[in-house]
C-alpha positions as CSV (number, residue, x, y, z in Angstrom):
1,M,0.1,-0.2,-0.5
2,E,1.6,3.5,-0.5
3,M,2.4,5.8,2.0
4,D,-0.5,8.2,1.1
5,K,-2.9,5.5,1.2
6,V,-1.7,4.3,4.3
7,S,-1.7,8.0,5.7
8,R,-5.5,8.5,4.5
9,R,-6.8,5.1,6.0
10,A,-4.9,5.7,9.4
11,E,-6.7,8.9,9.9
12,S,-10.1,7.6,9.2
13,F,-9.5,4.3,11.2
14,F,-8.4,7.0,14.1
15,H,-11.8,9.0,13.4
16,A,-13.7,5.5,14.5
17,I,-11.8,3.8,16.6
18,S,-12.5,7.2,19.2
19,E,-15.6,7.8,18.3
20,E,-16.4,4.4,19.9
21,Y,-13.9,4.4,22.3
22,Y,-16.2,7.8,23.3
23,L,-19.4,6.6,22.8
24,S,-18.5,3.0,25.3
25,S,-16.3,5.0,27.7
26,S,-18.9,8.2,28.3
27,G,-21.7,5.4,28.8
28,L,-23.7,6.4,25.4
29,K,-23.5,2.7,24.7
30,E,-23.0,-0.5,26.6
31,E,-21.2,-2.6,24.0
32,S,-18.2,-1.8,22.7
33,N,-17.3,-2.6,18.9
34,L,-13.8,-2.8,18.5
35,S,-13.1,-5.4,16.9
36,E,-15.5,-4.3,14.1
37,I,-13.3,-1.2,13.3
38,Y,-10.1,-3.4,13.2
39,D,-11.7,-5.8,11.2
40,E,-13.2,-2.8,8.8
41,Y,-9.4,-2.0,8.4
42,Q,-7.6,-5.1,8.7
43,D,-5.4,-3.7,5.7
44,L,-3.9,-1.9,7.9
45,C,-3.3,-4.2,10.2
46,S,-0.7,-5.8,8.2
47,K,3.0,-7.4,9.0
48,D,3.6,-6.6,5.5
49,I,3.2,-2.7,5.7
50,I,5.4,-3.0,8.8
51,N,7.9,-4.6,7.3
52,S,7.9,-2.2,3.8
53,L,8.0,0.7,6.1
54,I,11.4,-0.9,7.8
55,E,12.4,-1.6,4.4
56,Q,12.3,2.2,3.0
57,N,13.6,3.7,6.6
58,S,16.3,1.3,6.1
59,A,17.3,2.1,2.5
60,N,16.4,5.8,2.6
61,G,17.3,6.6,6.8
62,A,14.8,7.2,8.9
63,D,12.0,10.0,7.8
64,R,10.3,11.5,10.6
65,Q,6.8,10.9,9.1
66,R,7.3,7.4,8.1
67,S,9.1,6.2,11.8
68,Q,5.8,8.0,13.2
69,M,3.7,5.6,11.3
70,L,5.7,2.4,12.3
71,E,5.5,3.1,15.8
72,F,1.6,3.4,15.2
73,L,1.0,0.4,12.7
74,H,2.8,-1.8,15.5
75,S,0.9,-0.7,18.4
76,L,-2.3,-0.9,15.4
77,Y,-1.1,-4.7,14.8
78,Q,-1.2,-5.6,18.7
79,G,-4.3,-4.1,19.0
80,F,-5.8,-6.2,15.9
81,L,-4.8,-9.1,17.3
82,T,-6.1,-8.4,21.1
83,R,-9.5,-6.6,20.0
84,K,-11.4,-9.4,20.8
85,G,-10.1,-9.3,24.6
86,S,-10.4,-5.4,24.4
87,D,-14.0,-5.3,24.0
88,E,-14.8,-8.0,26.1
89,L,-12.8,-6.3,28.9
90,L,-14.8,-3.1,27.8
91,R,-18.1,-4.7,28.1
92,L,-17.2,-6.5,31.5
93,E,-16.2,-2.7,32.7
94,A,-19.5,-1.7,31.6
95,T,-21.8,-4.3,32.6
96,S,-20.1,-5.8,36.2
97,T,-21.2,-4.6,39.3
98,L,-20.7,-5.0,43.2
99,N,-22.7,-6.2,45.8
100,I,-21.8,-4.4,49.5
101,A,-23.8,-5.3,51.9
102,G,-26.9,-5.0,49.6
103,E,-26.1,-2.0,47.6
104,V,-25.7,-3.1,44.2
105,I,-22.9,-0.3,42.9
106,P,-21.7,0.1,39.3
107,Y,-18.2,-1.5,38.8
108,R,-17.3,2.1,37.2
109,Q,-18.5,3.8,39.9
110,A,-16.1,2.1,42.8
111,P,-13.2,4.6,42.1
112,V,-15.7,7.5,43.0
113,I,-17.4,5.9,45.9
114,L,-13.8,4.6,47.5
115,K,-12.5,8.0,47.1
116,N,-15.5,9.8,48.8
117,E,-16.5,6.6,51.6
118,S,-15.0,8.1,55.1
119,N,-15.8,4.5,56.7
120,R,-12.8,2.8,56.4
121,E,-14.5,-1.1,56.7
122,K,-16.7,0.2,53.8
123,R,-13.7,1.1,51.8
124,K,-12.0,-2.3,52.6
125,L,-15.3,-4.4,51.6
126,I,-15.8,-1.8,48.1
127,Q,-11.8,-2.6,47.3
128,E,-11.7,-6.3,47.8
129,A,-15.2,-6.6,45.4
130,V,-13.4,-4.5,42.7
131,H,-10.1,-7.1,43.3
132,E,-12.7,-10.0,43.2
133,I,-14.1,-8.5,39.7
134,V,-10.0,-7.4,38.7
135,E,-8.9,-11.2,39.6
136,R,-11.9,-13.0,37.6
137,D,-10.8,-11.0,34.3
138,N,-6.7,-11.7,34.8
139,P,-6.6,-14.3,33.0
140,K,-8.4,-12.3,29.6
141,R,-5.6,-9.7,30.5
142,L,-2.7,-11.9,30.8
143,E,-3.9,-13.6,27.3
144,M,-3.3,-10.6,26.2
145,L,-0.4,-9.7,27.3
146,Q,1.4,-13.1,26.1
147,T,-0.4,-12.0,22.0
148,V,1.4,-8.5,22.3
149,H,4.8,-10.4,24.0
150,R,4.8,-12.6,20.7
151,T,4.6,-9.6,18.5
152,A,8.3,-8.8,19.6
153,D,9.5,-12.1,18.7
154,E,7.8,-11.9,14.8
155,F,9.8,-8.6,14.4
156,G,13.2,-10.2,15.6
157,Y,13.2,-8.7,19.1
158,E,14.3,-10.2,22.3
159,N,11.5,-9.0,24.3
160,Y,8.7,-6.5,24.2
161,S,10.9,-3.8,25.7
162,E,13.4,-3.6,22.9
163,L,10.7,-3.7,20.2
164,V,9.4,0.1,22.2
165,E,12.2,0.9,22.8
166,D,13.0,0.8,19.2
167,V,10.1,2.2,17.4
168,S,9.7,5.2,20.1
169,G,13.3,6.3,20.0
170,I,13.4,6.5,23.4
171,N,16.5,4.4,25.5
172,L,14.3,2.4,28.3
173,T,17.4,1.9,30.0
174,D,18.9,5.2,30.7
175,F,15.7,6.6,31.9
176,L,15.5,3.4,34.0
177,V,18.2,4.9,35.8
178,L,16.7,8.6,36.3
179,C,13.4,6.7,37.9
180,E,15.6,4.9,40.2
181,E,17.6,8.1,41.4
182,F,14.6,9.5,41.6
183,L,13.2,7.1,44.2
184,S,16.5,6.8,46.2
185,K,16.4,11.1,46.4
186,T,12.7,11.7,47.5
187,E,12.7,8.4,49.7
188,D,13.5,10.1,53.0
189,M,11.4,13.4,52.7
190,Y,8.1,10.9,50.8
191,T,8.2,8.8,54.0
192,D,8.3,11.7,56.6
193,V,5.8,13.2,55.4
194,A,3.5,10.7,54.2
195,T,4.1,8.9,57.5
196,W,2.8,12.9,59.4
197,A,-0.1,13.0,56.8
198,F,-1.6,9.5,57.1
199,R,-1.6,9.7,61.1
200,K,-2.7,13.1,61.0
201,H,-6.0,12.7,58.7
202,L,-6.8,8.9,59.1
203,N,-5.3,8.2,62.4
204,I,-3.3,4.8,61.1
205,S,0.2,4.5,60.7
206,L,2.1,4.4,56.6
207,E,2.6,0.7,57.5
208,E,-1.1,-0.1,58.2
209,A,-2.1,1.8,55.0
210,T,-3.5,0.5,51.7
211,T,-4.2,1.6,48.6
212,Y,-7.7,2.4,49.8
213,D,-6.4,4.8,52.4
214,S,-4.7,6.2,50.2
215,T,-7.5,6.9,47.7
216,Y,-9.5,8.6,50.5
217,L,-6.7,10.3,52.2
218,F,-5.5,12.1,48.6
219,R,-9.1,13.0,47.5
220,M,-8.4,15.9,50.2
221,T,-12.2,16.4,51.0
222,E,-11.1,19.4,53.7
223,F,-10.4,21.7,50.9
224,D,-13.6,20.6,49.0
225,D,-15.2,24.0,49.5
226,Y,-12.5,25.8,47.1
227,F,-13.6,23.0,44.5
228,P,-17.4,23.1,44.2
229,A,-18.4,21.2,41.2
230,A,-20.9,23.8,39.9
231,D,-17.8,26.5,39.9
232,L,-15.4,24.6,37.5
233,L,-16.4,25.1,34.1
234,P,-16.5,29.2,34.6
235,R,-13.5,29.3,37.4
236,V,-11.6,27.5,34.3
237,D,-13.1,29.3,31.9
238,K,-12.0,32.6,33.3
239,F,-8.4,32.0,33.4
240,I,-8.6,30.9,30.0
241,S,-10.2,33.9,28.6
242,S,-7.8,36.0,30.5
243,M,-5.2,34.3,28.2
244,G,-6.6,35.8,25.0
245,L,-8.0,31.8,24.5
246,D,-11.6,30.4,24.0
247,M,-12.3,27.1,26.0
248,K,-14.1,25.4,23.0
249,V,-11.9,26.9,20.4
250,G,-14.7,27.6,17.9
251,G,-16.5,24.8,18.6
252,N,-14.2,22.6,18.1
253,I,-14.0,21.4,21.6
254,T,-17.5,19.7,23.0
255,F,-17.8,19.2,26.7
256,D,-19.8,15.7,27.4
257,T,-20.2,16.7,31.8
258,E,-23.7,14.3,31.8
259,S,-24.2,11.9,34.9
260,R,-24.7,8.4,33.4
261,P,-24.7,5.0,35.3
262,L,-22.0,3.5,32.7
263,K,-19.9,6.5,32.5
264,S,-16.4,5.7,33.1
265,S,-15.6,7.7,36.4
266,R,-12.2,8.9,34.5
267,A,-11.6,11.6,32.5
268,F,-10.5,11.8,29.1
269,C,-10.2,13.5,25.6
270,A,-11.5,11.4,23.0
271,P,-9.6,13.2,19.6
272,I,-12.1,12.1,17.1
273,S,-11.0,14.3,14.4
274,V,-8.1,16.8,15.0
275,P,-8.4,19.7,14.4
276,D,-12.3,20.1,14.3
277,R,-13.9,17.5,16.7
278,I,-12.9,16.9,20.1
279,M,-14.7,15.6,23.1
280,L,-13.6,16.2,26.2
281,V,-15.7,13.8,29.0
282,I,-16.2,14.1,32.5
283,M,-18.7,13.4,35.2
284,P,-18.1,15.8,38.3
285,Q,-18.4,14.8,41.7
286,G,-16.6,18.0,43.8
287,G,-13.3,18.6,45.0
288,L,-10.0,19.0,43.7
289,S,-9.7,15.7,41.4
290,D,-12.5,16.9,39.4
291,Y,-10.5,20.3,38.6
292,Q,-7.2,18.8,38.0
293,S,-8.8,16.0,35.5
294,F,-10.7,18.6,33.5
295,M,-7.9,20.8,34.1
296,H,-5.6,18.0,32.3
297,E,-8.4,16.9,29.6
298,L,-8.6,20.5,28.7
299,G,-4.6,20.9,28.3
300,H,-4.8,17.8,25.7
301,A,-8.2,19.1,23.7
302,M,-6.4,22.8,23.7
303,H,-3.6,21.5,21.7
304,Y,-4.8,19.4,19.7
305,A,-7.9,21.8,18.9
306,H,-5.3,24.4,17.7
307,T,-3.1,21.6,15.8
308,D,-2.6,23.0,12.4
309,H,-5.2,21.5,10.4
310,T,-2.4,21.4,7.3
311,L,-0.2,18.9,8.8
312,P,-0.1,15.3,7.7
313,M,-1.8,13.0,10.1
314,E,1.1,12.0,11.7
315,F,2.0,15.1,13.0
316,R,-1.9,15.9,13.8
317,Y,-2.4,11.9,15.5
318,L,0.8,10.1,16.0
319,G,4.5,10.8,17.7
320,D,5.8,11.2,21.2
321,N,2.9,12.1,23.3
322,S,5.1,13.3,25.8
323,V,3.9,16.7,24.3
324,T,0.5,16.3,24.6
325,E,0.8,14.9,27.7
326,S,3.1,18.1,29.1
327,F,0.2,20.7,27.7
328,A,-2.5,18.4,29.7
329,M,0.1,18.9,33.2
330,L,0.8,22.0,32.2
331,F,-2.9,22.8,33.1
332,D,-3.5,20.5,35.8
333,H,-0.5,21.6,37.5
334,L,-1.8,25.1,38.2
335,T,-3.5,23.6,41.2
336,L,0.0,23.7,43.0
337,N,0.5,27.2,41.5
338,A,-0.5,29.8,44.8
339,N,-1.3,32.8,42.5
340,W,-3.6,30.2,40.9
341,L,-5.3,29.1,44.1
342,K,-5.4,32.7,45.4
343,K,-6.7,34.5,42.7
344,I,-9.1,31.6,40.9
345,A,-10.1,29.0,43.8
346,E,-10.2,32.1,46.3
347,M,-8.2,30.3,48.7
348,T,-6.9,33.4,51.3
349,D,-3.9,30.6,52.7
350,P,-2.7,27.8,50.7
351,K,-0.1,26.8,52.8
352,N,-1.3,23.3,54.1
353,Y,-3.7,23.0,51.1
354,L,-0.2,23.0,49.1
355,L,1.3,20.7,51.5
356,M,-0.9,17.7,50.7
357,A,-0.9,18.5,47.4
358,N,2.7,18.3,46.9
359,L,2.3,14.8,48.7
360,L,-0.1,13.5,46.2
361,E,2.5,15.1,43.5
362,L,5.4,13.4,44.9
363,Y,3.3,10.1,45.6
364,M,2.4,9.8,41.9
365,L,5.7,10.7,40.9
366,R,7.3,7.8,42.7
367,R,4.6,5.3,41.5
368,Y,5.0,5.7,38.1
369,C,8.6,5.4,38.4
370,A,7.5,2.3,40.1
371,K,5.3,1.0,37.3
372,F,7.9,2.0,35.0
373,I,10.5,-0.4,37.2
374,Y,8.0,-2.9,37.1
375,E,6.7,-2.8,33.6
376,K,10.7,-3.4,32.5
377,E,10.2,-6.6,34.5
378,L,6.7,-7.6,32.8
379,H,7.8,-7.0,29.5
380,G,11.5,-8.1,29.5
381,N,12.3,-11.9,30.0
382,T,11.0,-12.5,33.5
383,D,8.8,-15.7,34.3
384,I,5.5,-14.9,34.4
385,A,4.6,-17.0,37.8
386,D,7.0,-14.5,39.2
387,I,5.4,-11.2,38.3
388,P,2.5,-10.3,40.4
389,D,4.4,-10.9,43.7
390,A,7.4,-8.4,41.5
391,Y,4.4,-5.9,41.4
392,S,3.3,-6.0,44.8
393,S,6.6,-5.5,45.8
394,I,8.2,-2.7,43.8
395,L,4.8,-0.3,43.8
396,T,4.7,-1.1,47.7
397,E,8.4,-0.1,48.2
398,A,7.9,3.1,46.5
399,T,4.6,4.0,48.1
400,K,4.9,2.6,50.9
401,I,1.5,1.6,50.9
402,D,0.3,-2.1,50.3
403,C,-0.2,-2.6,47.1
404,K,-2.0,-6.0,46.2
405,P,-0.7,-8.7,43.6
406,V,-3.7,-8.7,42.3
407,N,-3.1,-5.3,40.0
408,Y,-0.4,-6.6,38.7
409,L,-2.2,-6.4,35.1
410,N,-5.2,-4.6,35.4
411,D,-2.1,-1.4,36.4
412,V,-0.6,-1.7,33.2
413,D,-0.9,1.0,30.2
414,S,-0.1,-0.3,27.1
415,E,3.7,0.4,25.1
416,F,4.7,1.6,28.5
417,Y,2.8,4.6,28.3
418,C,4.3,5.8,32.1
419,V,7.1,7.0,30.4
420,R,5.4,9.5,28.8
421,Y,3.6,10.5,31.0
422,L,7.2,11.2,33.4
423,R,8.6,13.4,30.5
424,A,5.7,14.7,30.3
425,W,6.5,15.9,34.0
426,M,9.7,17.2,33.4
427,L,8.3,18.7,30.1
428,Q,5.6,21.0,31.3
429,S,8.2,22.0,34.3
430,L,10.1,23.7,31.6
431,H,7.0,25.0,30.2
432,N,6.0,26.7,33.4
433,S,9.3,28.2,34.2
434,Y,9.3,29.6,30.4
435,L,6.1,31.1,30.5
436,I,7.0,32.5,34.2
437,E,10.2,33.9,32.0
438,E,8.3,35.5,29.8
439,F,4.5,36.4,31.1
440,G,5.4,36.9,35.2
441,E,4.0,34.5,37.9
442,D,0.3,35.0,37.0
443,W,0.9,33.5,33.3
444,F,-2.7,32.1,33.7
445,L,-4.0,35.3,33.3
446,N,-2.0,37.3,30.8
447,P,-3.7,37.9,27.8
448,E,-0.3,37.8,26.0
449,T,0.2,34.0,27.3
450,G,-2.3,32.5,24.9
451,G,-0.2,33.6,21.8
452,K,2.8,31.8,22.5
453,L,0.6,28.7,24.0
454,K,-1.0,28.9,20.4
455,E,2.1,28.9,18.8
456,L,3.7,25.6,20.5
457,W,0.0,23.8,20.2
458,H,0.2,24.4,16.3
459,Y,2.9,21.8,15.7
460,G,0.2,18.8,16.9
461,Q,2.7,16.1,17.5
462,K,5.3,16.9,14.8
463,L,8.2,17.9,17.5
464,N,9.1,14.9,20.2
465,A,9.5,16.1,23.7
466,E,13.7,16.4,23.3
467,E,12.6,19.1,20.3
468,M,10.2,20.7,22.3
469,V,12.5,21.5,25.2
470,K,14.6,23.6,23.1
471,I,12.3,26.1,21.7
472,V,11.5,26.7,26.1
473,S,14.4,26.1,27.6
474,T,18.5,25.9,28.2
475,E,18.2,22.6,30.2
476,K,17.5,19.1,30.1
477,M,14.4,17.2,31.2
478,N,15.0,15.2,34.3
479,F,13.3,15.3,37.5
480,N,15.3,18.6,39.3
481,N,12.7,21.1,39.1
482,L,10.0,19.0,40.1
483,I,12.0,17.8,43.2
484,G,12.6,21.8,44.1
485,S,9.2,22.5,43.9
486,I,8.6,19.7,46.0
487,K,10.9,20.4,48.7
488,E,9.8,24.0,48.4
489,A,6.0,23.4,49.9
490,F,7.5,20.5,51.8
491,N,9.4,23.3,53.8
492,G,6.5,25.9,53.7
């Protein structure tokens, strides 16, 4: 198949798969039909196309557009082989329920209920019921994982990690060292503050804490009055419009905020047609996590909706997702900005809030570093029989919170996406420093900021994270800025 036809078919596939994901995950339909879409685009899900692009890169040198398509086609091929399993897992997720002492709870609502439930015993019952469903579905997840791992062998790689490293261009071995160093550097300050927080807020020791405790702790209910659900959209619109931006980008972005029984509790952005039709889905419950989730997904949506429409599809849809994640994090990290808290959230003294919010930040960073370390084992040559215990050990050591082995497959995103998140964390801190230098501490209220953001968003996904860094900073991506800001918050 000629390259331009591959690109047209790939864009058409994106339209179809994003629409289907939006409908099923927003609760507008119960059944997921991913399999049918993959079958319709079976001509793209071909080893022959992948091998053809590999040969072209070998003969003519690696071309950015072709390389980004090659990475996507590897992902598509894996998705095609696991399409039926994906449909089944989505169906089970949408239809499963928990019975907690006679109360029936939709499975998708469990995370929302868990983080709002003050009764520790009830949280435990809900978590145990969730784990039963996860355990029930793990054989299907394992089957899909083994299928994906076999694709690495098909293309001559030693293991799946090697395949992802080659097609993504990210040195996973070097990145592993960064993550291990970060965990070592932040070990003492994390343990000290986490110990204090669990004792003060939940009256339990850090050694007693489990994931259903951390979920409730980091809900940070004591600050709910500053983050009311009814004020979410107008408050966000206030600072977006102050930057000279339109939150809906002339209709390119649509907000789906309606509550539905089958709607995913996790906010998401579905770029159905970039830049013209972007769906942002959230089910507001009130509290900090609503604001963070909405602002995160809005960062994605604004990036997609301002992408240059003349760019080839490879630069509008594909590429290094560390970049779009960095813009998402740039917005959600405003909830860690003292000036934003005072001027938008109307928090007169944010000191206590910032202490807890930065503990959450450090917890998540440590958790994602641990996820990557674990996934390197999962996708290497390790005996799969030892993997559940490895998951529990690595995640528990990093977070100091009991992480059960049952989630050893459920807590894994495809293709080391945790690395994209961590790189985005680093990149957003450089974006923030750049905007402060150019437009001041209140860059989120400066009418000139919007023009600069539009310039950065205009590139779409054409640039990788390292290239984007060169536009906004003379530094390299690392954890130093993040550690520094967290230390400052902890020291008050």
